[in-house]
TIDRENDREN-8535 format. One record per residue (C-alpha): x, y, z; residue in one letter. Coordinates in pm, whole numbers, plus 50000, padded with zeros to 5 digits. Layout:
<recs>
XYZA ...
</recs>
This chain:
<recs>
326925138146716M 325425118747006T 321915126346883I 322855113446537L 324335081946688A 321175075846892I 318925081646590A 320955057946370L 321025031746643T 317265032746691V 316585031746315L 319025003046263T 317474983546551C 314074987946388L 315484974946059A 316894944946247C 313484938046400L 311834939546058V 314364914945918W 313714892346217T 309984893246143S 310774882145786R 312204849845929H 308794843546085V 307044851245754M 309274827045564I 308674800245826W 304914804945794R 305134804545415E 307104772145414K 304784756545671R 301404766445536S 301854787845223G 300004774944916F 301764769244585I 299794758944278L 301504729144117T 300574703543854E 299484680044131D 296684702944242Y 293504682344290P 290184695844176G 286874688044008P 287224673143662E 283694675943531R 283774711643392D 285964722043101H 284784756442990P 286454768542675M 289594789342727I 290944813742470S 294704817742518V 295954851642394L 299574861542328V 300614896242215A 303854893842017A 305994921541870K 309314910741722D 309344878741929E 310974855141679A 313414843441945A 310674833242190N 307394827442011I 307904791441898E 308714778642250A 305814798842390C 303304785142139V 304444749042129R 304594744742507T 301104759542536M 299714737242261L 301024706942456R 298644714542743Q 296384685942845D 293344708442891Y 290784694742643P 288984726542539N 291074756442436F 292114777542141E 295224798942105M 295484832341928I 298784850141869V 298294887341813C 301114898641589N 301634935141678D 303394950941378R 306374927241395S 309284933941159A 310894899841211D 309794863841145D 307244862341426T 304154859041199P 305864833740969A 306764811641265I 303214812641399V 301674805541058E 303954775241018R 302854760841351I 299194769341279A 299324747040971R 300164718341207E 297554725941474D 294084740241399P 293714753041756R 296204780641674L 295324812441488R 297274843541392L 295744878041412V 297874905741267S 297754942541362I 299174966341104E 298555000241270Q 298415013041627L 295375034841699P 296085068141863E 296005067142241G 296635029742266W 299645010342393C 300644982942153G 300054952942378K 296664965642491N 295484970942135N 296794936842032A 295024919542319M 291794938642257Q 291894928341890T 292684891941966G 290074888342239I 287434902842007A 288204874241768A 288174847342039S 285364824042148R 286204812442500G 284144817042815Q 287484823042984W 290394843742859I 293994834342936C 296474862342871M 300154853242864T 303414867642733D 305514856542440A 308564850642660D 306724825342879C 307494788442848R 305254761542998Q 307264735343187I 304174715343278S 301474701343050R 298874708543320R 299214746343363T 295864754243204L 294124725143377S 295214733343730V 294734770943680A 291184765043556M 290434741143843R 291824765544099Y 289874794643950A 286644774743967L 287364762044319D 288024797344450T 285274813144239R 287824837144095A 286844862443832D 290484870843762M 293344847643857L 297024855843819S 299464826943855V 302924839843943L 305814826043737P 309064809243820V 311704834443715L 314344820543482D 317454838943603M 320704828943434R 323194857743437G 324794874943736F 322734906843719W 319474887743678E 320184868443998N 321284899644185V 318544924044084V 315404904443989Q 314724890344339P 315124924844497V 312724940844249C 310214912644291S 310514914744669G 309824952044659L 306624945444468M 305554921044738M 306044948045002V 303234967344836W 301184938444698F 301434908244925H 299224879844792P 297394876645126D 296284912945100S 295454910344730V 293264879644793N 291424896745078D 288234912844937P 288124937245231T 291484952645138K 292134975944843P 295414959444738H 295264948344375A 297964930344180Y 298294908343873A 301224896043668N 300584897543295G 302704866443238A 299624845443318F 296134859043378I 293014837343360L 289824857743351M 286114852343301R 284964869342983R 282034884143175S 284474900343421A 286644913043136Y 283634929942981E 282414942943319A 285614962843377I 285504978543031G 287914955142846T 291354968042745H 289624999642628E 289545011142992A 293345007743029V 294365014042670K 297085039642752D 298625020443045R 302015003843012V 301214981543311N 297734971943205E 297744940343420D 297964960343744M 295304985143636H 292944957743522M 293384940643860A 292534973344036A 289384977043828R 288364941143906V 288654947344277K 286874980944264R 284014963944080A 283584939744369G 284754909944165L 286934882044300N 290634888344236L 293084860444317R 296884857744302V 298684824944362V 302314813944353R 303044789044079G 305484760544122G 306844741143827G 304124753243589L 305804778943368Y 308934800143349K 309714834643219V 313054850943155R 312184887543188M 315494903843094Y 318904891842981T 321174921843047S 321654949243305L 320494975443056R 317244956442996Q 316764952143370I 317184989443437L 314775000943168H 312344971943211G 311934975643586W 311965013543555G 308935009843329R 307284985243568I 307805007443873F 306555038143686Y 303475020443554G 302715002843883T 303395029344148F 302355058843929C 303005085644193T 306115102544328L 304965094044680R 304975056344624R 308235057044431L 309865077544708T 308575054844984L 309925024844794S 313285042344776L 313225048145152V 312425011445216V 315455000645015L 317745025745187I 316675015945538V 316374978445485M 319084972845225G 321854997945292L 321465012445641L 322754981645829P 326104983445651Y 326375021145680A 325565019646051A 328044991446110A 330895008745928G 330275043746060L 329475032846415G 332495010246462L 334845035246297A 333745064646514L 333685043046828A 337305033646761A 338235069946698A 336585081747024E 337005053047272P 336195075447569A 332855089047447G 331805066147170G 329365043647354A 326445052747132W 328545048946819W 329615014646939L 325955005846997A 325195018446646C 327964996846500G 326824965746687I 323214971646579A 324424975146220G 326344942446233V 323314924746382A 320954939246120A 323324930045835A 323674894345965A 319904891146001M 319414905245650Q 321794880345489I 320234850845675S 316724861245568V 317744866945206I 319484833145199F 316244815945302R 314114838145074F 316274830444770Y 315944793244839R 312184797544863L 311814815144526I 314404794944334G 317094821844319A 320744815144412K 321154815144793P 324924819044754A 324244854444629L 322484865144950A 325484887445019W 324644907444705S 321354921144840Y 322834956144907P 324144957044549L 320764946144420G 319164973344632S 321364999944472I 320454988144119I 316784986844215T 317065022644345M 318365032844002I 315305016043848C 313115036544084L 314875068543977F 314245059043613I 310575054343704G 310545088543873M 311995104543559S 308915093143368K 306695114743590L 308095147643464R 306035168443226R 306465157642865G 308095124542960A 307065091542812G 308185055742763I 309745039242461T 308975002342457W 309444977442176R 310285005541937G 307165026342008T 307105057942218R 304115062342449Y 303345095842615P 302625098142984R 298905091343047P 296895122443128Q 295215104843422R 297145087443698Q 
</recs>
């Protein structure tokens, strides 16, 4: 038992040290971290044409806000194409009504899904083929622009950094309890693997992009093989980013502030299946999914387990429970450090700091999402998304 107590104490102390280092990271981010906002200064002389593409399948609830807020952009040279992917609701009718008011908007309808393609990838491929812009902006139907300058500042930043592919991270619109508890944990886990500093470093292999907003040179899009190269991928944004970096092109990721919002999921069921799909499509291998699980156990749950177990056994064996007492104290310290870090992190990303205490609960739900992702790796498994079932890709 003493060996177990020592091992738990050492592991919990390491977790405490990691949480302490996160305080330093947050301090650095607040002090010098860059956030792209509508006040971003940049050259105003170039306005290359941008083709904005939206893939929409049964998006009647979201598509009007998505389209109208994009059409209000102050960028002077863009077109918008909504790719209606076999919708059974009023999505195409809504887009056609708005298109009659604004000639910059066009509707492209897809009636059939070719074999071997995911719906969004086929829709984007079809829409981009019909577009005219030197730059391609891919966004999602559930995105809502809260600034009129999103396209302008993204284009300026892409030109200033000589980016071939730029992904502007969204502000998450989190309204319900489960959204506020789980979404920040899932997003934080992604940043463990794909920190923007590593993604933006051309010497490192890390590649990440968020499909909510991707601005890409057409020449780069064609150089990586278009959506044809990732046609069977449910997380095509991540795989396109990886191909950009492998091709030696300039991949950039930047935090957005006050530019656009996205409400990813509205219920716990949607969160479980949505993030399960994301983790499966992003991590791809059992090794990465398992390591992510270990990170959550050690960083999210171990401090509380060590505190409870250590203090309980120290009280039960007052004569020989020194190591269990040390384990309990280390657990309390790690838990306190965790909550203080999460409080600051939630303030930084616009989540609810008052829910910092819920991080262990969010970790448990995120672990379930990881298990759902793992279940997709078994032979014969696949993913059902937006009413279409996609088999597991043959290549990983």
